[in-house]
C-alpha positions as CSV (number, residue, x, y, z in Angstrom):
1,X,153.7,88.6,132.5
2,X,150.8,91.1,132.6
3,X,152.4,93.2,129.9
4,X,152.6,90.2,127.6
5,X,149.0,89.2,128.3
6,X,147.7,92.7,127.6
7,X,149.7,92.8,124.3
8,X,148.5,89.3,123.4
9,X,144.8,90.1,123.9
10,X,145.1,93.1,121.5
11,X,147.1,90.9,119.2
12,X,144.3,88.3,119.0
13,X,141.7,90.9,118.3
14,X,143.8,92.6,115.6
15,X,144.7,89.2,114.0
16,X,141.0,88.2,114.0
17,X,140.1,91.4,112.3
18,X,142.7,90.7,109.6
19,X,141.7,87.1,109.2
20,X,138.0,88.0,108.9
21,X,138.8,90.5,106.1
22,X,140.8,87.9,104.2
23,X,138.2,85.2,104.7
24,X,135.8,87.2,102.4
25,X,138.3,89.4,100.7
26,X,136.0,90.5,97.9
27,X,133.3,91.6,100.3
28,X,136.0,93.4,102.4
29,X,137.1,95.3,99.2
30,X,133.5,96.3,98.5
31,X,133.0,97.4,102.0
32,X,136.2,99.4,102.0
33,X,135.3,101.0,98.7
34,X,131.9,102.0,100.1
35,X,133.8,103.6,103.0
36,X,136.0,105.5,100.6
37,X,139.1,103.6,101.8
38,X,141.9,103.8,99.3
39,X,142.3,100.6,97.3
40,X,145.9,100.2,98.3
41,X,145.0,100.4,102.0
42,X,142.2,97.9,101.5
43,X,144.7,95.4,100.1
44,X,147.5,96.0,102.5
45,X,145.5,96.2,105.7
46,X,144.4,92.6,106.3
47,X,148.0,91.1,106.0
48,X,149.3,94.0,108.1
49,X,146.7,93.2,110.8
50,X,147.7,89.5,110.7
51,X,151.4,90.3,111.0
52,X,150.9,92.9,113.8
53,X,148.6,90.6,115.7
54,X,151.1,87.7,115.4
55,X,153.9,89.9,116.7
56,X,151.8,91.1,119.7
57,X,150.9,87.5,120.5
58,X,154.3,85.8,120.0
59,X,156.9,88.3,121.0
60,X,157.5,90.0,124.3
61,X,156.1,93.6,124.0
62,X,158.6,96.0,122.4
63,X,158.1,99.8,122.1
64,X,158.1,99.6,118.3
65,X,155.4,97.0,118.0
66,X,153.3,98.5,120.7
67,X,153.7,101.9,119.1
68,X,152.7,100.7,115.6
69,X,149.6,98.9,117.1
70,X,148.6,102.0,119.0
71,X,149.1,104.2,116.0
72,X,147.0,101.9,113.8
73,X,144.2,101.8,116.5
74,X,144.4,105.6,116.7
75,X,143.9,105.9,113.0
76,X,141.0,103.4,113.0
77,X,139.4,105.3,115.9
78,X,139.6,108.6,114.1
79,X,138.1,107.0,111.0
80,X,135.3,105.6,113.1
81,X,134.6,108.9,114.8
82,X,134.4,110.6,111.3
83,X,132.0,107.9,110.1
84,X,129.9,108.4,113.2
85,X,129.9,112.2,112.9
86,X,128.7,112.0,109.3
87,X,126.0,109.4,110.3
88,X,127.4,106.9,107.9
89,X,125.2,103.8,107.4
90,X,128.0,101.9,105.6
91,X,128.9,98.7,107.7
92,X,131.9,99.1,109.9
93,X,133.6,96.1,108.4
94,X,136.1,96.3,111.3
95,X,136.0,92.5,111.5
96,X,135.3,91.8,107.8
97,X,131.9,90.8,106.4
98,X,130.7,89.7,109.8
99,X,130.3,93.4,110.7
100,X,127.0,94.5,109.1
101,X,126.1,97.5,111.3
102,X,127.3,101.1,110.9
103,X,130.1,102.3,113.1
104,X,129.1,103.2,116.6
105,X,130.6,104.4,119.8
106,X,130.8,100.8,120.9
107,X,133.5,100.4,118.2
108,X,135.3,103.5,119.5
109,X,135.1,102.1,123.1
110,X,136.5,98.8,121.9
111,X,139.5,100.5,120.3
112,X,140.1,102.8,123.3
113,X,140.1,99.6,125.5
114,X,142.6,98.0,123.2
115,X,144.8,101.2,123.3
116,X,144.6,101.1,127.1
117,X,145.8,97.5,127.1
118,X,148.7,98.6,124.9
119,X,149.6,101.4,127.2
120,X,149.5,99.0,130.2
121,X,151.8,96.6,128.2
122,X,154.2,99.5,127.5
123,X,154.2,100.7,131.1
124,X,154.9,97.3,132.5
125,X,157.5,96.2,129.8
């Protein structure tokens, strides 16, 4: 029960991020371009987030889905740390056009918290 709840919380956040990007897809593509995100990644990422979020919400936690979600969050976190290290002022866009501030350690902490929930889900599954 706790494992499923932990996975679902992360799933909701990931799905919200994908939905926010799709809601204003043109702005997301501009923000992604400003962050030097490859165009292919900018197009594929929102549906991937929606799918992964749905899997984490609906299905019982499986090692594969938990691993993919953890890997995605690890990549996002490394990207955020690189943006912070270079003092980027480009909006994070983590949650689409609603994110207007530059990346910060708050974003990193959020991702680390989500990864912790995924680890708990994996340990209790």
